[in-house]
BAROKOL-152682 format. One record per atom (N, C-alpha, C): residue number from 1; residue in one letter; x, y, z. Coordinates in Angstrom, 3 decimals. Layout:
# residues N
+-----+------+----------+----------+----------+
! seq ! type !       px !       py !       pz !
+-----+------+----------+----------+----------+
! NUM !    A !        X !        Y !        Z !
...
+-----+------+----------+----------+----------+
END
This chain:
# residues 66
+-----+------+----------+----------+----------+
! seq ! type !       px !       py !       pz !
+-----+------+----------+----------+----------+
!   1 !    M !   -3.096 !  -15.917 !  -25.018 !
!   1 !    M !   -3.505 !  -15.415 !  -23.720 !
!   1 !    M !   -2.432 !  -15.703 !  -22.668 !
!   2 !    E !   -1.980 !  -16.939 !  -22.665 !
!   2 !    E !   -0.976 !  -17.332 !  -21.677 !
!   2 !    E !    0.315 !  -16.532 !  -21.852 !
!   3 !    F !    0.712 !  -16.357 !  -23.110 !
!   3 !    F !    1.951 !  -15.640 !  -23.387 !
!   3 !    F !    1.848 !  -14.175 !  -22.972 !
!   4 !    A !    0.707 !  -13.560 !  -23.239 !
!   4 !    A !    0.507 !  -12.151 !  -22.869 !
!   4 !    A !    0.536 !  -11.985 !  -21.356 !
!   5 !    L !   -0.117 !  -12.876 !  -20.644 !
!   5 !    L !   -0.128 !  -12.822 !  -19.181 !
!   5 !    L !    1.274 !  -13.031 !  -18.619 !
!   6 !    L !    2.003 !  -13.932 !  -19.223 !
!   6 !    L !    3.384 !  -14.187 !  -18.796 !
!   6 !    L !    4.265 !  -12.961 !  -19.001 !
!   7 !    I !    4.107 !  -12.295 !  -20.137 !
!   7 !    I !    4.893 !  -11.088 !  -20.420 !
!   7 !    I !    4.549 !   -9.985 !  -19.429 !
!   8 !    V !    3.267 !   -9.788 !  -19.172 !
!   8 !    V !    2.833 !   -8.736 !  -18.241 !
!   8 !    V !    3.379 !   -8.989 !  -16.839 !
!   9 !    L !    3.293 !  -10.209 !  -16.360 !
!   9 !    L !    3.807 !  -10.536 !  -15.027 !
!   9 !    L !    5.326 !  -10.385 !  -14.955 !
!  10 !    A !    6.012 !  -10.815 !  -15.988 !
!  10 !    A !    7.466 !  -10.702 !  -15.991 !
!  10 !    A !    7.908 !   -9.237 !  -16.007 !
!  11 !    V !    7.245 !   -8.416 !  -16.804 !
!  11 !    V !    7.588 !   -6.996 !  -16.860 !
!  11 !    V !    7.287 !   -6.329 !  -15.524 !
!  12 !    A !    6.152 !   -6.669 !  -14.918 !
!  12 !    A !    5.810 !   -6.104 !  -13.612 !
!  12 !    A !    6.845 !   -6.498 !  -12.561 !
!  13 !    A !    7.297 !   -7.742 !  -12.584 !
!  13 !    A !    8.308 !   -8.190 !  -11.627 !
!  13 !    A !    9.622 !   -7.445 !  -11.844 !
!  14 !    I !    9.980 !   -7.221 !  -13.093 !
!  14 !    I !   11.223 !   -6.496 !  -13.380 !
!  14 !    I !   11.127 !   -5.059 !  -12.909 !
!  15 !    V !    9.992 !   -4.414 !  -13.142 !
!  15 !    V !    9.811 !   -3.024 !  -12.710 !
!  15 !    V !    9.902 !   -2.915 !  -11.190 !
!  16 !    V !    9.268 !   -3.822 !  -10.484 !
!  16 !    V !    9.310 !   -3.785 !   -9.020 !
!  16 !    V !   10.730 !   -4.028 !   -8.522 !
!  17 !    M !   11.441 !   -4.954 !   -9.134 !
!  17 !    M !   12.812 !   -5.209 !   -8.712 !
!  17 !    M !   13.730 !   -4.020 !   -8.993 !
!  18 !    I !   13.476 !   -3.283 !  -10.076 !
!  18 !    I !   14.245 !   -2.075 !  -10.350 !
!  18 !    I !   13.982 !   -1.030 !   -9.270 !
!  19 !    L !   12.725 !   -0.909 !   -8.832 !
!  19 !    L !   12.411 !    0.017 !   -7.745 !
!  19 !    L !   13.147 !   -0.367 !   -6.467 !
!  20 !    V !   13.189 !   -1.655 !   -6.172 !
!  20 !    V !   13.921 !   -2.129 !   -4.992 !
!  20 !    V !   15.403 !   -1.795 !   -5.124 !
!  21 !    L !   15.957 !   -2.001 !   -6.304 !
!  21 !    L !   17.365 !   -1.727 !   -6.522 !
!  21 !    L !   17.678 !   -0.247 !   -6.325 !
!  22 !    R !   16.789 !    0.634 !   -6.754 !
!  22 !    R !   17.012 !    2.067 !   -6.560 !
!  22 !    R !   17.045 !    2.423 !   -5.077 !
!  23 !    I !   16.153 !    1.819 !   -4.293 !
!  23 !    I !   16.117 !    2.090 !   -2.855 !
!  23 !    I !   17.362 !    1.523 !   -2.181 !
!  24 !    V !   17.769 !    0.335 !   -2.594 !
!  24 !    V !   18.959 !   -0.294 !   -2.005 !
!  24 !    V !   20.208 !    0.527 !   -2.320 !
!  25 !    I !   20.314 !    1.034 !   -3.536 !
!  25 !    I !   21.477 !    1.853 !   -3.896 !
!  25 !    I !   21.509 !    3.131 !   -3.065 !
!  26 !    A !   20.350 !    3.765 !   -2.880 !
!  26 !    A !   20.296 !    4.981 !   -2.058 !
!  26 !    A !   20.695 !    4.684 !   -0.613 !
!  27 !    A !   20.212 !    3.566 !   -0.062 !
!  27 !    A !   20.563 !    3.192 !    1.304 !
!  27 !    A !   22.055 !    2.865 !    1.415 !
!  28 !    Y !   22.597 !    2.227 !    0.394 !
!  28 !    Y !   24.025 !    1.905 !    0.394 !
!  28 !    Y !   24.874 !    3.185 !    0.375 !
!  29 !    Q !   24.470 !    4.134 !   -0.455 !
!  29 !    Q !   25.216 !    5.384 !   -0.518 !
!  29 !    Q !   25.140 !    6.137 !    0.806 !
!  30 !    Q !   23.998 !    6.094 !    1.466 !
!  30 !    Q !   23.877 !    6.724 !    2.782 !
!  30 !    Q !   24.782 !    6.031 !    3.794 !
!  31 !    S !   24.837 !    4.714 !    3.739 !
!  31 !    S !   25.663 !    3.987 !    4.704 !
!  31 !    S !   27.153 !    4.242 !    4.461 !
!  32 !    R !   27.530 !    4.486 !    3.217 !
!  32 !    R !   28.923 !    4.817 !    2.930 !
!  32 !    R !   29.305 !    6.177 !    3.512 !
!  33 !    R !   28.305 !    7.071 !    3.663 !
!  33 !    R !   28.561 !    8.380 !    4.262 !
!  33 !    R !   28.473 !    8.318 !    5.782 !
!  34 !    G !   28.184 !    7.169 !    6.325 !
!  34 !    G !   28.113 !    7.009 !    7.770 !
!  34 !    G !   26.719 !    7.125 !    8.338 !
!  35 !    E !   25.717 !    7.277 !    7.479 !
!  35 !    E !   24.334 !    7.370 !    7.949 !
!  35 !    E !   23.709 !    5.981 !    7.985 !
!  36 !    V !   22.778 !    5.797 !    8.869 !
!  36 !    V !   22.065 !    4.534 !    8.977 !
!  36 !    V !   20.838 !    4.602 !    8.070 !
!  37 !    P !   20.577 !    3.559 !    7.275 !
!  37 !    P !   19.371 !    3.566 !    6.448 !
!  37 !    P !   18.115 !    3.732 !    7.322 !
!  38 !    T !   17.167 !    4.486 !    6.819 !
!  38 !    T !   15.967 !    4.780 !    7.603 !
!  38 !    T !   15.052 !    3.563 !    7.680 !
!  39 !    E !   14.162 !    3.618 !    8.642 !
!  39 !    E !   13.177 !    2.537 !    8.798 !
!  39 !    E !   12.255 !    2.473 !    7.584 !
!  40 !    Q !   11.962 !    3.630 !    7.008 !
!  40 !    Q !   11.107 !    3.666 !    5.825 !
!  40 !    Q !   11.781 !    2.953 !    4.653 !
!  41 !    Q !   13.077 !    3.152 !    4.493 !
!  41 !    Q !   13.799 !    2.465 !    3.420 !
!  41 !    Q !   13.783 !    0.957 !    3.638 !
!  42 !    R !   13.997 !    0.544 !    4.856 !
!  42 !    R !   13.974 !   -0.900 !    5.154 !
!  42 !    R !   12.607 !   -1.498 !    4.870 !
!  43 !    T !   11.566 !   -0.782 !    5.273 !
!  43 !    T !   10.202 !   -1.263 !    5.043 !
!  43 !    T !    9.905 !   -1.338 !    3.552 !
!  44 !    Q !   10.295 !   -0.313 !    2.801 !
!  44 !    Q !   10.057 !   -0.313 !    1.363 !
!  44 !    Q !   10.794 !   -1.449 !    0.673 !
!  45 !    I !   12.015 !   -1.710 !    1.100 !
!  45 !    I !   12.781 !   -2.808 !    0.514 !
!  45 !    I !   12.096 !   -4.142 !    0.785 !
!  46 !    M !   11.632 !   -4.345 !    2.006 !
!  46 !    M !   10.974 !   -5.608 !    2.344 !
!  46 !    M !    9.661 !   -5.778 !    1.580 !
!  47 !    V !    8.844 !   -4.733 !    1.536 !
!  47 !    V !    7.533 !   -4.835 !    0.886 !
!  47 !    V !    7.696 !   -5.018 !   -0.624 !
!  48 !    L !    8.491 !   -4.156 !   -1.245 !
!  48 !    L !    8.666 !   -4.265 !   -2.693 !
!  48 !    L !    9.392 !   -5.549 !   -3.081 !
!  49 !    G !   10.325 !   -5.983 !   -2.254 !
!  49 !    G !   10.997 !   -7.260 !   -2.519 !
!  49 !    G !   10.027 !   -8.422 !   -2.473 !
!  50 !    G !    9.124 !   -8.395 !   -1.510 !
!  50 !    G !    8.101 !   -9.448 !   -1.421 !
!  50 !    G !    7.155 !   -9.430 !   -2.600 !
!  51 !    I !    6.753 !   -8.238 !   -3.027 !
!  51 !    I !    5.865 !   -8.125 !   -4.187 !
!  51 !    I !    6.571 !   -8.622 !   -5.440 !
!  52 !    G !    7.823 !   -8.224 !   -5.620 !
!  52 !    G !    8.587 !   -8.679 !   -6.787 !
!  52 !    G !    8.773 !  -10.185 !   -6.791 !
!  53 !    L !    9.051 !  -10.747 !   -5.635 !
!  53 !    L !    9.202 !  -12.198 !   -5.535 !
!  53 !    L !    7.896 !  -12.905 !   -5.853 !
!  54 !    A !    6.791 !  -12.387 !   -5.348 !
!  54 !    A !    5.482 !  -12.989 !   -5.627 !
!  54 !    A !    5.167 !  -12.916 !   -7.119 !
!  55 !    L !    5.446 !  -11.787 !   -7.746 !
!  55 !    L !    5.195 !  -11.662 !   -9.186 !
!  55 !    L !    6.077 !  -12.616 !   -9.988 !
!  56 !    A !    7.333 !  -12.743 !   -9.597 !
!  56 !    A !    8.234 !  -13.654 !  -10.301 !
!  56 !    A !    7.771 !  -15.103 !  -10.153 !
!  57 !    L !    7.362 !  -15.481 !   -8.963 !
!  57 !    L !    6.866 !  -16.852 !   -8.759 !
!  57 !    L !    5.566 !  -17.081 !   -9.507 !
!  58 !    L !    4.703 !  -16.078 !   -9.538 !
!  58 !    L !    3.444 !  -16.201 !  -10.269 !
!  58 !    L !    3.705 !  -16.358 !  -11.763 !
!  59 !    S !    4.693 !  -15.637 !  -12.279 !
!  59 !    S !    5.010 !  -15.775 !  -13.705 !
!  59 !    S !    5.590 !  -17.159 !  -14.009 !
!  60 !    L !    6.237 !  -17.774 !  -13.035 !
!  60 !    L !    6.722 !  -19.136 !  -13.241 !
!  60 !    L !    5.586 !  -20.155 !  -13.208 !
!  61 !    L !    4.505 !  -19.844 !  -12.477 !
!  61 !    L !    3.388 !  -20.777 !  -12.355 !
!  61 !    L !    2.361 !  -20.641 !  -13.482 !
!  62 !    V !    2.429 !  -19.583 !  -14.262 !
!  62 !    V !    1.446 !  -19.364 !  -15.332 !
!  62 !    V !    1.381 !  -20.528 !  -16.312 !
!  63 !    P !    2.506 !  -21.059 !  -16.791 !
!  63 !    P !    2.399 !  -22.188 !  -17.719 !
!  63 !    P !    1.694 !  -23.414 !  -17.112 !
!  64 !    A !    1.846 !  -23.607 !  -15.839 !
!  64 !    A !    1.196 !  -24.745 !  -15.191 !
!  64 !    A !   -0.311 !  -24.527 !  -15.048 !
!  65 !    L !   -0.726 !  -23.277 !  -14.990 !
!  65 !    L !   -2.154 !  -22.977 !  -14.834 !
!  65 !    L !   -2.932 !  -23.135 !  -16.131 !
!  66 !    F !   -2.252 !  -22.973 !  -17.259 !
!  66 !    F !   -2.968 !  -23.033 !  -18.532 !
!  66 !    F !   -2.726 !  -24.345 !  -19.193 !
+-----+------+----------+----------+----------+
END
């Protein structure tokens, strides 16, 4: 049970971080063209980054909970 929960949390954290990376790359490419990243991109990066961080920390705490 513990191992399955750990795998699920770790995979979820990786997926969320990949989503953040895609948004960051798009914003970086826009900034290289001289455009300013949009407020929506900044908000998405902050929210998804926080969710990914929470999932990663939760996956680290799973062994202590069981």
